C-alpha positions in Angstrom: 0.0 0.0 0.0 1.3 3.4 -1.0 1.2 6.0 1.8 1.8 9.0 -0.5 -0.7 11.7 -1.3 -1.7 11.8 -5.0 -2.3 15.1 -6.7 -4.5 15.8 -9.7 -5.4 19.1 -11.3 -8.6 19.3 -9.2 -8.0 17.1 -6.2 -5.6 15.9 -3.5 -6.1 12.3 -2.4 -4.7 11.6 1.0 -4.3 8.0 2.2 -6.2 7.0 5.3 -3.9 6.8 8.4 -1.4 9.4 7.2 0.7 10.3 10.3 0.3 13.9 11.5 3.9 14.7 10.8 3.5 13.7 7.1 0.2 15.6 6.9 1.8 18.8 8.3 4.8 18.4 5.9 2.3 18.0 3.0 0.6 21.2 4.0 3.9 23.1 4.1 4.8 21.8 0.6 1.5 22.9 -0.8 1.9 26.3 0.7 5.5 26.7 -0.7 4.2 25.8 -4.2 1.3 28.2 -3.9 3.5 31.0 -2.5 6.3 30.4 -5.0 3.8 30.5 -8.0 3.1 34.2 -7.4 6.8 34.9 -7.7 7.1 32.6 -10.7 4.2 34.3 -12.5 5.6 37.8 -11.7 9.0 36.8 -13.1 7.4 35.2 -16.1 5.5 38.4 -16.9 8.6 40.6 -16.5 10.4 38.3 -19.0 7.4 38.5 -21.3 7.5 42.3 -21.1 11.0 42.4 -22.4 10.7 39.7 -25.0 7.1 39.7 -26.3 4.5 42.3 -27.2 0.9 42.0 -25.7 2.2 39.9 -22.8 -0.9 40.5 -20.6 -3.3 39.4 -23.3 -1.3 36.2 -23.7 -0.9 35.8 -19.9 -4.6 36.1 -19.3 -5.3 33.5 -21.9 -2.7 31.1 -20.6 -3.5 31.4 -16.9 -7.2 32.5 -16.7 -6.1 35.0 -14.1 -7.4 38.6 -14.4 -5.3 41.5 -15.6 -5.1 43.2 -12.2 -3.9 40.0 -10.4 -1.2 39.4 -13.0 -0.2 43.1 -12.9 0.2 42.9 -9.1 2.4 39.8 -9.4 4.7 41.5 -11.9 4.8 44.8 -10.0 5.8 43.1 -6.7 8.3 40.8 -8.5 9.8 43.9 -10.1 10.1 45.7 -6.7 12.1 42.8 -5.3 15.1 41.5 -7.2 15.6 37.8 -6.5 18.4 38.4 -4.1 16.2 40.7 -1.9 13.4 38.2 -1.6 13.1 36.5 1.8 12.8 32.8 1.7 11.1 32.5 5.1 8.5 35.2 4.3 5.5 34.8 2.0 4.9 36.7 -1.2 2.1 38.5 0.7 4.7 39.8 3.3 6.6 41.3 0.4 3.3 42.7 -1.1 2.6 44.5 2.2 5.9 46.5 2.0 6.2 46.8 -1.8 5.1 50.4 -2.0 7.6 51.6 0.6 11.2 52.8 -0.2 13.7 50.0 -0.4 15.4 50.6 2.9 12.1 50.5 4.7 11.1 47.4 2.9 14.3 45.7 4.0 14.0 46.9 7.6 10.4 45.7 8.0 11.1 42.4 6.3 14.1 41.8 8.5 11.9 42.5 11.6 9.1 40.2 10.2 11.7 37.5 9.6 13.4 37.8 13.1 10.1 37.9 15.0 8.1 35.5 12.9 5.4 38.1 12.2 2.5 36.9 10.2 1.4 38.9 7.2 -1.3 40.4 9.4 1.1 41.4 12.1 3.4 43.1 9.5 0.4 44.9 8.1 -0.5 46.1 11.7 3.0 47.3 12.3 3.0 49.3 9.0 -0.3 50.9 9.9 1.0 51.8 13.4 4.1 53.3 11.8 2.0 55.4 9.5 0.0 56.7 12.6 3.3 57.5 14.4 2.9 54.7 17.0 6.1 53.2 18.4 6.4 49.9 16.5 8.9 48.5 18.9 6.2 48.3 21.6 5.9 44.9 23.4 3.7 42.4 21.6 1.4 40.3 23.7 -0.6 37.5 22.1 -4.0 36.9 23.6 -6.3 34.0 22.9 -10.1 34.1 23.4 -12.8 31.5 23.1 -15.7 33.1 21.2 -18.9 31.7 19.8 -19.2 32.4 16.1 -22.1 34.9 16.5 -20.0 36.9 18.9 -17.1 37.2 16.5 -19.4 38.0 13.7 -21.0 40.8 15.7 -17.7 42.3 16.7 -16.5 42.0 13.1 -19.5 43.9 12.0 -19.0 46.6 14.6 -15.4 47.0 13.6 -16.4 47.3 10.0 -19.0 49.9 10.9 -16.3 52.2 12.2 -13.9 51.3 9.4 -11.4 49.3 11.5 -10.1 45.8 11.3 -11.2 43.6 14.2 -7.9 43.8 16.1 -7.7 47.6 15.9 -11.3 47.8 17.0 -10.8 45.4 20.0 -7.7 47.5 21.0 -9.6 50.8 20.8 -12.6 49.3 22.8 -10.2 48.0 25.5 -8.3 51.3 25.7 -11.6 53.2 26.0 -12.8 50.8 28.8 -9.5 51.1 30.7 -9.6 54.9 30.5 -13.2 55.0 31.7 -12.5 52.7 34.6 -9.3 54.5 35.6 -11.0 57.9 35.4 -13.8 56.6 37.5 -11.4 55.3 40.1 -9.4 58.5 40.1 -12.5 60.8 40.7 -13.2 59.8 44.3 -9.5 60.0 45.2 -9.3 63.5 43.8 -12.3 64.6 45.8 -11.0 63.3 49.1 -7.5 64.7 48.6 
């Protein structure tokens, strides 16, 4: 009996009883291929730009991807020469910093690599930086158990005030802390 997964164009067949280590390794391999393909398509388009006219027309026909997606791949690949691409970081990490000057790109990607930042954490740090918040602040990871309706409700509230969920939670907690601390301070000030 063969214990290997079998790939087809539209399916992945995983044998029953695959050990968890092999299953995790398979997931990593799939991610690497998926992530690498964005770089490959970008480099393919850059080559096509130099060698062939109407490259996007042909690329759309060959890949069935839309023009904007292909253009984004090429733009990001062009912003990062192969020697500047970070093996441990995803294409999406690079996309987050692609519009920044090269020295800022490198600094942020180095931090993301050193601290194992997710793409979302990198995005949050960039947003903080734009708002003038100290990005070297301590990072604490919290875990909460939520029922799906609670998360959906919070997500909708965050969207209503044009914030992502984590920024919204942060602002609500900051507001609650300020309210409680101000309430606690008021009686002390009166008795002083």
